[in-house]
Structure formats: structure tokens, C-alpha cells
N, C-alpha and C positions, 0 to 999 in steps of 0.2 A: 494861611500863619503870613504875617510880616515879620520878616527880617526887620532889624532895624542897625544899619550900617552905623558901625561905632568910626568914631574918629581916635583911629590908632596912630601912632604917632609915623607908620609907614606913609602914609596919607600924603606931609611935609617932605618925604623923601622921593615920592614919583612926582611930584609937579619940580621939586627941585633937580630933579634928572632927567625929566622926560619934556617935562613943560606941558604934559596933558593931564587931564583928571584922569580916573580911575577908569578903567573900561574902555579906553578909546580906543587904545592897543591891544585888545584882549583879542585872542584867538577864538574861533568858534571848539566847542568841544564835543566829540561823538558822543552820544546818548547808547549807552552800554546797560541802562536800568539800575532798577533800586536796589542798596545794598541788601544782601542778607547776611544775617549771622557774621557781620564786621566785631559788632559791639553786643554785648550781652545785655546792656542795660536798653532802658526802653527811651532813652532819650534820642532826640533826630539830629540828624548832622546834618547841617547846612555848607555847601563848598560858592563862592563866590570870588569874583574877581576885585572886590573892594567897592564895586556901585551896581552891580548888580549878581542875582543868585544863580547860578549857572548848573546848579544839582541840588536837591535834596534827597539826601541819605547817598551821598556820593558813590560807586564801588571803586575798588584798588586799580582799575583798566582807569576810569576817567582821572583819580585822583595823579595818577602817576602818566594819564597821557598830558594833562594841564602844568604837572611841572616839566616835562620834557617839552613843553611848546613854550614855555616863559620865554620871553625877550626883555630887553632892559629895558625897567622902566613895571614891568606887567606884575603883578601881586597874586597871589593864591592865600584863600584864606578858607580855613576846614573851621567851622566854628558849631562846640557840643551847642545844642539848645536845650537847657534845664527849665523845666516851666514851675517847678515848685520850691527853688532856689535862687536868689540873687546871687550877682554876678556873672563872671564874664567867664568862658572857657572856650580857648582855642586855640589854633597855632596856624601863622603863618609864615608867608615866605615872599621875600623883594627880590628881583634880580638887577644889581645895581648896573648903573654904567660900566665900570669896571670889571664885569664879567665875576660877579662873586655875589653868592646867595646870603641877603639878611635874614635869618631864620629866627622867629620869636615865636613864644608861648607862655599863655595865661591860663594859672591855673586859681580860677575864683576870683581873686582880690589883685589889685594893683601893686601891692605887695609882694605878687608871685609872677611877677610879669620878668623874663628871661630872654636873653637874645645870646647870639653867635652868629659869626661869618662861617663860610667855609666855598671853596670852590668847587666842590664834589657836588653834583650834581645828584649822583648817588645817593650822598649822604642825606639830601633833604630828601628825597622820595622814602628813604627807610626813614626818617626821624617823622616823617608826617603820617606813613602808615603804623608806623609802631603810635604814635599818638591814638590814632586812630580807631586802634583795637584794643588800646586802653594796657599796653602794656609798658614796663619801665625802665626798660634794656635800651632805649633807642636814645634815653638821655647819655650814656657813655660815652659814644662816638663823639662827641664834640663838647666843648669845654664854654660852657655858659655861663653868661653876669647875669647877675641881676640889677635888673632897671627900673625897680619902683620908685627911685627916686627922682625919674624924671615925669612922672603921673602924679606926683604930691599933690600939688595945685592944682590938677586938671582934672582928675577921678573922682568923685563923692562914694564912690563902689564901698 
């Protein structure tokens, strides 16, 4: 299965802040094996560093370790690959140069693309794992801004 790396708005931020393409500064992640029971649906989760897939069906420890190992300019993306539906479902985080985390999620369409920033790595882990589990409570801890207007001319979805 090939995973399409989408041109998210974080791509510009990574080159702006680090001067490198995704993946060049990525840390290796230990292999904890496949996820069992994180989601009840049959969709596959794929974790990447923006340039390459680092885990298919990532585990909670693998996602947590990836976030713990983020350095300035690094990104972690967890995407739900849905074969039967068009659209994009993902959550992603960029560690910015000012040591804040830019967290985003998309629920299928550009109109449902949200962003927030936080200094808390713990809140990032909680949000990303909540998204992976299909929970809704993870959204409450952060103030989200709809950034759909950023994609009006760039997405055909």
C-alpha cells in the first residue's frame, strides 16, 4: 500500500524554520509492533514524518515516543487511510522554532481543517492519542481555529 504524502501547510513551515525537507532531521523510532484495539473501525492508521512512513498501525507507545522525540522543525503525522471514502483524515504536529507545537487536524474536507498552538507536549500527546482512539474529548483541552480559508485555492477535495 502506497501512502500519498499530501502538501500540507506544514511543509512550508518546516522549510521556513529548519531549512530542510521533511524527514532529514527525523529521529528513528523504536518498533513496538502493530496496534490492536486502538480503533474499532477497519481503517488503517499510518504515521509518517512527512517524507516517509515510519509506522503502519502505530501503537500508543510509538506515537508517544515520536512526539517525545520531536525537535525544532520536525513533524509527526497520523493519517487514517479510508479506502471507501474520498477526503483526508489526519492529525499532525510541527515543533516550531520557538519551541511551541503547531497541532492540526482535518476531518475529511478542507472546510474541516483546524489548527492550534500549545507549549504543552503532554496536551499534544493527549490530543493525538484521543484522535487515534476516535474520541471527541481531546478537542476540549485546546482552542481550535478553523483554517479552511488557507486551502480554498489549493485543494480540490
